[in-house]
RODO-782483 format. One line per field, with one value per residue (C-alpha): residue number from 1; residue in three letters; x, y, z. Coordinates in pm, whole numbers, m for minus. Each point is the difference from the previous one (the first is absolute). Layout:
<kevexs>
zagu	[NUM_...]
nukol	[ALA_...]
x	[X_...]
y	[Y_...]
z	[Z_...]
</kevexs>
This chain:
<kevexs>
zagu	[1_2_3_4_5_6_7_8_9_10_11_12_13_14_15_16_17_18_19_20_21_22_23_24_25_26_27_28_29_30_31_32_33_34_35_36_37_38_39_40_41_42_43_44_45_46_47_48_49_50_51_52_53_54_55_56_57_58_59_60_61_62_63_64_65_66_67_68_69_70_71_72_73_74_75_76_77_78_79_80_81_82_83_84_85_86_87_88_89_90_91_92_93_94_95_96_97_98_99_100_101_102_103_104_105_106_107_108_109_110_111_112_113_114_115_116_117_118_119_120_121_122_123_124_125_126_127_128_129_130_131_132_133_134_135_136_137_138_139_140_141_142_143_144_145_146_147_148_149_150_151_152_153_154_155_156_157_158_159_160_161_162_163_164_165_166_167_168_169_170_171_172_173_174_175_176_177_178_179_180_181_182_183_184_185_186_187_188_189_190_191_192_193_194_195_196_197_198_199_200_201_202_203_204_205_206_207_208_209_210_211_212_213_214_215_216_217_218_219_220_221_222_223_224_225_226_227_228_229_230_231_232_233_234_235_236_237_238_239_240_241_242_243_244_245_246_247_248_249_250_251_252_253_254_255_256_257_258_259_260_261_262_263_264_265_266_267_268_269_270_271_272_273_274_275_276_277_278_279_280_281_282_283_284_285_286_287_288_289_290_291_292_293_294_295_296_297_298_299_300_301_302_303_304_305_306_307_308_309_310_311_312_313_314_315_316_317_318_319_320_321_322_323_324_325_326_327_328_329_330_331_332_333_334_335_336_337_338_339_340_341_342_343_344_345_346_347_348_349_350_351_352_353_354_355_356_357_358_359_360_361_362_363_364_365_366_367_368_369_370_371_372_373_374_375_376_377_378_379_380_381_382_383_384_385_386_387_388_389_390_391_392_393_394_395_396_397_398_399_400_401_402_403_404_405_406_407_408_409_410_411_412_413_414_415_416_417_418_419_420_421_422_423_424_425_426_427_428_429_430_431_432_433_434_435_436_437_438_439_440_441_442_443_444_445_446_447_448_449_450_451_452_453_454_455_456_457_458_459_460_461_462_463_464_465_466_467_468_469_470_471_472_473_474_475_476_477_478_479_480_481_482_483_484_485_486_487_488_489_490_491_492_493_494_495_496_497_498_499_500_501_502_503_504_505_506_507_508_509_510_511_512_513_514_515_516_517_518_519_520_521_522_523_524_525_526_527_528_529_530_531_532_533_534_535_536_537_538_539_540_541_542_543_544_545_546_547_548_549_550_551_552_553_554_555_556_557_558]
nukol	[MET_LYS_PHE_SER_GLU_LEU_PRO_TYR_LYS_ARG_PHE_ASP_MET_ASP_GLU_VAL_LYS_LYS_GLN_PHE_GLU_SER_LEU_ILE_GLU_SER_SER_ARG_ASN_ALA_LYS_SER_GLY_GLU_GLU_GLN_PHE_GLU_ILE_HIS_LYS_LYS_TYR_TYR_GLU_LEU_ILE_SER_ASP_ILE_VAL_THR_THR_ILE_ARG_ILE_GLY_ASN_PHE_ARG_HIS_ASP_VAL_ASP_THR_THR_ASP_LYS_PHE_TYR_ALA_GLU_GLU_LYS_GLU_TYR_LEU_ASP_GLU_GLN_LEU_PRO_LEU_VAL_GLU_GLN_LEU_GLU_ASN_GLU_TYR_LYS_LYS_VAL_LEU_PHE_ASN_SER_PRO_TYR_ARG_ASP_TYR_LEU_GLU_GLU_LYS_ILE_GLY_LYS_VAL_ALA_PHE_LYS_ASN_ILE_GLU_LEU_ALA_ILE_LYS_SER_ILE_SER_ASP_GLU_ILE_LEU_PRO_LEU_MET_GLN_GLU_GLU_ASN_ALA_LEU_ALA_SER_ARG_TYR_ASP_ASN_LEU_ILE_ALA_SER_ALA_ARG_ILE_SER_PHE_ASN_GLY_GLU_GLU_CYS_ASN_LEU_SER_LEU_LEU_ARG_LYS_TYR_LEU_THR_ASP_LYS_ASP_ARG_GLU_VAL_ARG_LYS_LYS_ALA_TRP_LYS_ALA_TYR_SER_ASP_TYR_PHE_LEU_SER_VAL_THR_ASP_GLU_ILE_ASP_GLU_ILE_TYR_ASP_LYS_LEU_VAL_LYS_ASN_ARG_THR_ALA_GLN_ALA_LYS_ALA_LEU_GLY_TYR_GLU_SER_PHE_VAL_GLU_LEU_GLY_TYR_ASN_ARG_MET_VAL_ARG_ASN_SER_TYR_ARG_ARG_LYS_GLU_VAL_GLU_ASN_PHE_ARG_LYS_GLN_VAL_LYS_GLU_SER_PHE_VAL_PRO_LEU_VAL_SER_LYS_ILE_ASN_GLU_GLU_ARG_ARG_LYS_GLN_ILE_GLY_VAL_ASP_LYS_LEU_LYS_TYR_TYR_ASP_HIS_GLU_VAL_TYR_PHE_LYS_GLU_GLY_ASN_PRO_SER_PRO_ILE_GLY_THR_PRO_GLU_GLN_ILE_MET_LYS_ALA_GLY_GLN_GLU_MET_TYR_LYS_GLU_LEU_SER_SER_GLU_THR_ALA_GLU_PHE_PHE_ASP_PHE_MET_MET_ASP_GLY_GLU_TYR_PHE_ASP_VAL_LEU_GLY_ARG_LYS_ASN_LYS_LYS_GLN_GLY_GLY_TYR_MET_GLU_TYR_LEU_PRO_LYS_TYR_LYS_ALA_PRO_ILE_ILE_PHE_ALA_ASN_PHE_ASN_GLY_THR_SER_GLY_ASP_ILE_ASP_VAL_ILE_THR_HIS_GLU_CYS_GLY_HIS_ALA_PHE_GLN_GLY_TYR_VAL_THR_ARG_ASP_GLU_GLU_ILE_LEU_GLU_HIS_LEU_ASP_ILE_THR_MET_GLU_THR_ALA_GLU_ILE_HIS_SER_MET_SER_MET_GLU_TYR_PHE_THR_TYR_GLY_TRP_MET_LYS_ASN_PHE_PHE_GLY_ASP_ARG_GLU_LYS_ASP_TYR_PHE_LYS_MET_HIS_GLN_GLU_ASP_ALA_ILE_LEU_PHE_VAL_PRO_TYR_GLY_CYS_MET_VAL_ASP_GLU_PHE_GLN_HIS_ILE_VAL_TYR_ASP_ASN_PRO_ASP_MET_THR_PRO_LYS_GLU_ARG_LYS_GLU_ALA_TRP_LYS_GLU_LEU_GLU_LYS_THR_TYR_ARG_PRO_GLU_MET_ASP_TYR_GLU_ASP_ASP_PRO_PHE_PHE_GLY_GLU_GLY_GLY_PHE_TRP_GLN_LYS_GLN_LEU_HIS_ILE_PHE_ASP_LEU_PRO_PHE_TYR_TYR_ILE_ASP_TYR_VAL_LEU_ALA_SER_VAL_VAL_ALA_MET_GLN_PHE_LYS_VAL_TRP_MET_ASN_LYS_ASP_PHE_ASP_ASP_ALA_TRP_LYS_HIS_TYR_LEU_GLU_LEU_CYS_LYS_LEU_SER_ALA_LYS_ASP_PHE_TYR_GLU_ASN_GLU_LEU_ALA_GLN_VAL_GLY_LEU_GLN_SER_PRO_PHE_LYS_ASP_GLY_THR_ILE_GLU_LYS_LEU_ALA_LYS_ASP_MET_GLU_ARG_GLU_THR_LEU_LYS]
x	[m191_m39_m195_m279_m55_m52_m340_m211_m316_m177_15_m319_m12_m229_280_275_m160_m49_361_105_m233_142_346_m78_m155_250_279_m171_m20_366_190_342_181_116_m360_m112_274_m101_m360_151_153_m357_m64_267_m160_m320_127_238_m311_m212_289_92_m360_m51_323_m71_m340_112_293_m219_m266_291_126_m349_m212_m286_m9_m343_78_297_m162_m270_269_186_m337_m33_350_m14_m295_138_338_m81_m207_331_204_m226_m13_402_10_m226_206_332_m123_m12_357_63_m153_147_136_262_100_373_25_m211_238_297_m166_m144_195_m50_m75_m318_m136_63_m200_m278_m28_m36_m242_m212_m29_m85_m327_m336_m341_m156_220_m35_m258_223_291_m232_m95_366_92_m280_110_358_m120_m199_279_215_m252_m55_363_20_m290_181_m8_186_33_372_197_m257_20_m240_187_m48_209_278_21_m4_337_213_m129_26_370_53_321_m221_m122_m319_m95_29_m145_m313_18_5_m294_m191_98_m116_m322_m89_72_m213_m277_m13_133_m347_m42_326_m59_m301_155_278_m224_m186_301_147_m322_m27_346_m56_m324_191_265_m254_m195_323_95_247_25_69_44_387_90_m267_161_364_m127_m129_325_150_225_147_319_m50_m295_m97_301_259_m168_m30_379_75_m190_147_351_m134_m118_346_232_m198_m208_305_179_m314_16_388_m125_m303_238_245_m290_m158_355_18_m349_43_m277_m20_m211_m126_m360_m219_20_362_56_10_256_369_165_m72_1_m274_44_142_m242_52_99_m175_m355_m134_82_374_m10_m103_251_271_m121_41_358_72_m125_179_331_m63_m9_m96_m292_m153_68_m214_m275_m61_7_m272_m200_24_m74_m301_m107_m47_24_m255_159_m148_m199_m349_m306_m205_269_40_283_322_229_28_126_m206_93_m219_70_m187_224_310_12_24_m207_84_m261_110_m75_288_m46_335_176_274_m259_m20_341_m78_m246_266_221_m257_m282_245_188_m322_m61_354_m32_m304_145_321_m207_m278_109_m49_m221_m87_m249_46_363_m137_m209_224_m102_15_285_204_m144_63_370_8_m148_177_337_m56_m40_378_154_m112_184_259_m237_m185_190_m218_m309_128_299_202_m236_101_181_m294_m213_222_m10_m357_m69_185_m125_m354_46_126_m288_m241_106_m149_m300_m58_28_m256_m240_51_m51_m298_m159_73_m167_m321_m58_90_m264_m282_m227_195_m183_117_121_193_175_126_119_202_158_82_176_192_135_159_205_60_2_70_100_m322_m173_m339_m61_m353_m109_m367_42_379_56_m313_146_m136_329_m61_m316_196_209_m212_189_m196_m308_55_295_1_353_172_175_264_135_126_195_140_99_131_247_138_29_208_233_38_69_304_111_5_209_266_m73_m254_36_m23_m287_m187_96_m185_m282_m73_41_m278_m220_45_m68_m346_m206_191_91_m108_99_277_153_m1_176_259_67_78_203_m255_m75_m350_m181_m128_332_117_283_m82_m194_247_275_m179_m93_368_87_m277_99_345_m132_m245_145_340]
y	[813_245_m134_261_m150_m362_m112_m111_m233_m184_m358_m211_m255_m246_4_m44_m301_m154_55_m164_m299_m48_5_m264_m224_25_m40_m313_m159_88_m308_84_255_207_44_84_266_150_25_157_290_108_18_231_229_m13_51_297_177_m43_71_320_128_m66_205_304_12_m12_257_243_m30_72_295_161_m210_269_m90_m170_m200_m164_m15_m221_m214_m53_m139_m227_m118_m61_m210_m182_m88_m279_m163_29_m139_m307_m47_6_m230_m261_46_m51_m308_m159_68_m116_m320_m54_m345_233_179_m105_183_300_38_23_255_236_m145_m164_339_53_m342_57_343_m185_m231_300_155_m295_m2_349_46_m194_83_1_310_219_221_49_78_281_128_m8_234_222_35_68_274_165_32_152_229_133_51_201_197_169_361_165_371_88_331_173_m315_m261_m329_m363_m250_10_362_30_m182_310_131_m335_24_369_116_203_m234_188_m4_m370_m75_204_m198_m322_100_82_m320_m170_200_m107_m372_27_159_m328_m275_m154_m21_m169_m221_m97_m63_m188_m227_m78_m76_m231_m194_m1_m160_m257_m103_m56_m206_m228_m36_m138_m225_213_43_383_258_m11_m303_121_343_m140_m215_339_167_m309_m90_m289_m70_89_30_107_m165_188_319_m53_m73_316_222_m139_82_350_25_m109_209_302_107_79_173_225_101_113_197_144_130_152_152_141_193_93_178_143_m140_m144_m275_m127_34_m177_333_m31_m319_87_302_m63_341_328_196_m234_m280_44_89_m31_308_106_m24_m358_63_53_m312_m216_166_m75_m344_m32_98_m211_m328_106_m13_m287_m258_m67_m201_274_264_m178_m90_347_167_m231_83_376_m46_m200_236_m317_214_162_129_344_13_96_30_m276_m231_m318_m25_m190_m100_m313_m143_m205_m197_23_m342_91_296_m128_335_77_258_215_165_216_316_257_206_211_m256_m252_m253_143_m114_m337_m34_90_m279_m258_m8_19_m294_m205_146_m63_m357_m38_201_m222_m308_135_m243_m304_m224_m215_201_m241_102_377_m134_131_m25_320_m78_m30_300_236_m70_152_318_36_m91_287_229_m73_m23_343_149_145_249_119_322_68_m6_134_225_54_m204_m318_m149_78_m189_m301_m8_45_m267_m247_58_m5_m330_m143_125_m155_m349_m42_201_m220_m318_157_36_m344_m147_222_m183_m332_87_136_m288_m263_181_96_73_279_312_329_116_m325_37_341_m137_m276_271_201_m338_m51_353_m59_m278_142_396_31_366_116_245_123_250_m159_97_m134_m174_m107_m70_m230_m220_150_63_m321_168_201_m309_m85_m315_m148_62_m65_m251_m216_m158_231_213_m245_m35_359_m84_m318_194_294_m229_m131_348_84_m296_163_337_m159_m167_329_177_m270_m47_197_m144_m366_95_134_m278_m241_222_m6_m385_m1_232_m232_m319_132_m304_m289_m155_13_288_m143_m167_326_173_m262_28_364_m37_126_m148_m122_216_m336_m138_27_261_219_264_21_44_249_206_24_112_267_114_60_179_216_64_135]
z	[m2574_294_313_m55_m352_115_m74_287_m67_270_m98_m40_269_m206_m275_235_144_m349_m88_324_m56_m363_139_261_m242_m244_260_149_m341_m112_m150_106_224_m317_m60_324_27_m337_175_331_m235_m91_385_22_m258_182_350_m127_m153_337_225_m213_20_366_67_m224_141_368_m89_m162_305_264_m208_109_230_m91_m366_m22_m322_140_332_m161_m170_308_157_m296_1_380_m82_m291_125_211_m291_m222_261_35_m395_3_281_m154_m321_188_150_m350_m5_344_m58_m373_m99_m168_337_m33_m337_109_321_m244_m168_274_299_330_166_m209_81_382_m60_m164_276_262_m241_m30_405_3_m187_m71_m150_351_134_m333_184_308_m224_m180_346_131_m304_67_361_m81_m268_279_206_m272_m106_359_48_m321_93_306_19_253_34_117_m5_m241_m243_m61_4_m55_217_m284_m17_383_1_m31_331_161_m36_30_183_236_290_60_m356_m24_333_m128_m324_154_234_m330_m156_329_20_m355_62_354_m225_m211_238_68_m379_m59_295_m177_m329_132_223_m314_m190_267_26_m374_m35_269_m159_m323_169_181_m321_m165_293_174_396_m52_m275_89_m228_m263_8_m38_m310_m135_46_m165_288_m232_198_333_257_343_197_m214_50_372_2_m181_223_290_m156_m58_382_101_m212_m172_277_215_m310_m19_338_m54_m303_175_301_m227_m206_310_67_m365_2_368_190_340_m118_m337_m65_m243_m210_4_m130_m365_40_m12_13_236_m316_m144_m249_m337_m251_m395_m197_m307_m155_m49_m404_125_242_m298_m221_252_29_m367_12_295_m189_m312_187_222_m269_m372_125_221_m246_m268_273_107_m340_m58_295_m42_m381_78_278_216_302_225_300_97_338_m65_211_m137_m48_167_279_m47_m315_m186_m346_m223_m294_m337_m175_m303_m67_176_204_366_163_315_237_271_208_18_296_22_231_m42_m115_m330_m65_138_m274_m252_149_182_m266_m272_129_m44_m368_m101_92_m211_m290_m25_19_m248_m302_223_m195_302_217_272_33_55_308_249_379_207_205_m303_m196_308_m15_m345_138_330_m153_m258_280_110_m366_m66_317_m226_m177_315_m17_m310_196_337_m42_295_240_m211_292_223_m254_27_382_10_m269_167_332_m117_m177_317_211_m272_84_357_m114_m290_215_233_m263_m134_368_62_m317_141_339_m152_m252_258_209_m244_297_152_64_m153_344_42_m329_116_312_m179_m206_325_147_m324_4_348_m188_m341_102_371_m42_m157_214_m110_285_67_m356_m7_m328_m54_402_10_m288_m301_m199_m195_m173_m225_m153_m312_m59_302_m176_m355_m4_291_115_m298_239_132_m345_13_305_m159_m307_211_173_m331_m151_278_m64_m365_189_208_m334_m206_246_m79_m370_m153_m355_120_234_m289_m247_258_54_m382_11_274_m215_m300_187_79_99_m148_339_361_218_215_m301_m179_289_3_m366_20_317_252_338_79_279_141_67_375_30_m301_175_274_m232_m194_298_89_m353_m15_331_m140_m284_195_345_m110]
</kevexs>
């Protein structure tokens, strides 16, 4: 069935509540572990229906944020999601306290029970109104960003469509484009400050109501940090400061020479070649066709996967004015189908969609027949390994997308990945500062960002830009608003994906075999255990980042 043919019907919350209450009662009265697990399978059916409905509704809203029907559905889903989460939580408490827990752990795993423990600590009836308000505030930010209209070069652009000008080979063009970008954010920065201030105070109030000292610990629980916590993340960031920040400085100096400027300015930091960044060749349709050929040749598993995605039209990748920004993959459990959302804009980022988001979708596809839903409940630092590693595994086909600029793409992609590591850590540390100090003023938050830039991005020169130069850059990072503490997952995954890159250069087939093994492990074990099982080093282990930085320096600064 094609995505456009999938039915959408708003679920009735009263009926959902009745179904959960029935499940809770039946599970509580089960006479054996076997009986309780059979009841649990009915939970799988219920939650699969609900999750699928939510994801279809959200996806169709994101495709066109002005669509009245799905805008109203989005509001409804935002309101009902906390209620569903609380009902789900009450059901899982019965499992957690079951007299047959040993049997259930054998069936669904110890990871699942640790995740239930974190979920129980993350929600209560008392905070449901706050959670609903939080969702509404995040949607308000998303809609504000999606509504951006910037007149540039005779074209009306949203933020995504402006991107081709932000990385233009002509320095004056990109300088003007960044000025237009900055002017837009300057025009809405007060509203963004207001939204974020309310979000910080809202999340802090939720944490206090649940007995936490700050939102940090609650945020970790909601991100399902089931095998590491703040101490490990702080040690990771410390290693990045010591090893990756100096490497980034070396790369920036080489890049400064490469693009022929006296000093890198903020409008130069995403440009890698004097003649401009490599852009994909062909129409969006040709790019998708080239992607299909690539996955056909990569492996039998990827060939089957991509054919499924194309036949079902499970992509919406064209950039449009009323479309939400960004890109993502979701999985529809009822139909065992991944769906991919993106915004093609004529830059190399279009190819990243065919690699990165398809890495997520591929993992979802190869595990689609898993009967234990908890085994599919991967945490994001693991999920992002699947996507970021796929970017490297597809290097052998980049000539199909970039022609004679294939090697330029490799250089840009690797350097960009390295540059991202300190930036991602900066986003994470910024959020720790903000939620440790929830009464900071908007001005103080921007000052905190400016200070972090001195540590993580010391070469950044904003030329006194009134928005970026005053610490506003973080306001364009939607994860900070929508998904607190998510961003470090990208960084953790990126350094693991780099390990795969080093590995595949020595033995591609062996690296792919272990990558496929990691995909199929899904969420059956804890993060570091899974890494060790497939021959990868934990990012938290002292020495891992230092060695990796040296490996990537040899790969990049040849």
